[in-house]
C-alpha positions in Angstrom: -68.9 87.1 13.7 -68.3 87.9 10.1 -69.2 91.5 8.9 -72.5 91.8 7.3 -74.0 88.6 8.8 -77.4 88.5 10.4 -77.0 84.9 11.6 -76.1 85.7 15.3 -73.8 83.9 17.7 -74.2 80.3 18.9 -74.8 81.7 22.5 -77.7 83.8 21.2 -79.3 80.9 19.5 -78.9 78.8 22.7 -80.9 81.4 24.6 -83.6 81.5 21.9 -83.7 77.7 21.9 -84.3 77.6 25.6 -87.2 80.1 25.3 -88.7 78.2 22.4 -88.5 74.9 24.3 -90.3 76.7 27.2 -93.0 78.0 24.9 -93.5 74.6 23.4 -93.6 72.9 26.8 -96.2 75.4 28.1 -98.3 75.3 25.0 -98.4 71.5 24.8 -99.2 71.4 28.6 -102.2 73.6 28.0 -103.5 71.6 25.1 -103.3 68.1 26.8 -104.8 68.9 30.1 -104.2 71.6 31.1 -101.3 70.2 33.0 -100.3 73.1 35.2 -97.0 71.6 36.4 -95.6 71.4 32.9 -97.1 74.8 32.1 -95.2 76.4 34.9 -92.1 74.5 34.0 -92.4 76.0 30.5 -92.9 79.4 32.0 -89.8 78.9 34.0 -87.8 77.9 30.9 -88.9 81.1 29.2 -87.7 83.1 32.1 -84.4 81.3 32.2 -84.0 81.9 28.4 -84.8 85.6 28.9 -82.1 85.8 31.6 -79.6 84.0 29.3 -80.6 86.4 26.5 -79.8 89.4 28.7 -76.5 87.8 29.9 -75.4 87.0 26.3 -76.5 90.4 25.0 -78.3 89.0 22.0 -79.3 92.4 20.7 -75.7 93.2 19.9 -75.9 90.6 17.1 -78.0 92.9 15.0 -76.0 94.8 12.3 -77.6 98.1 11.3 -77.0 98.7 7.6 -76.8 102.1 6.0 -80.2 103.3 4.8 -81.1 102.2 1.4 -82.6 104.5 -1.1 -85.1 102.8 -3.4 -86.8 104.7 -6.1 -90.6 104.4 -6.0 -92.3 102.7 -8.9 -94.3 105.0 -11.1 -98.0 104.5 -10.6 -101.1 106.6 -11.3 -103.4 106.6 -8.3 -106.1 109.1 -7.6 -104.8 109.1 -4.0 -101.2 109.8 -4.9 -99.9 112.9 -3.2 -98.2 115.4 -5.5 
């Protein structure tokens, strides 16, 4: 991964895609029926995606930048603290 990128690795996106597929499957199953078989299949896919996310350590994709100092815009509010 390139320095300064917030895109993530392909393995991380695969885990997120599995969880998204499970969420969509379960959501559609609730809307059309409810179809409990497909709901639980969706829940299972979410669990599998979570296990993949832990195995792929997707939280290590986050790059913490140095704190940014941004000057506050001047405004005149009666609630402004002095």
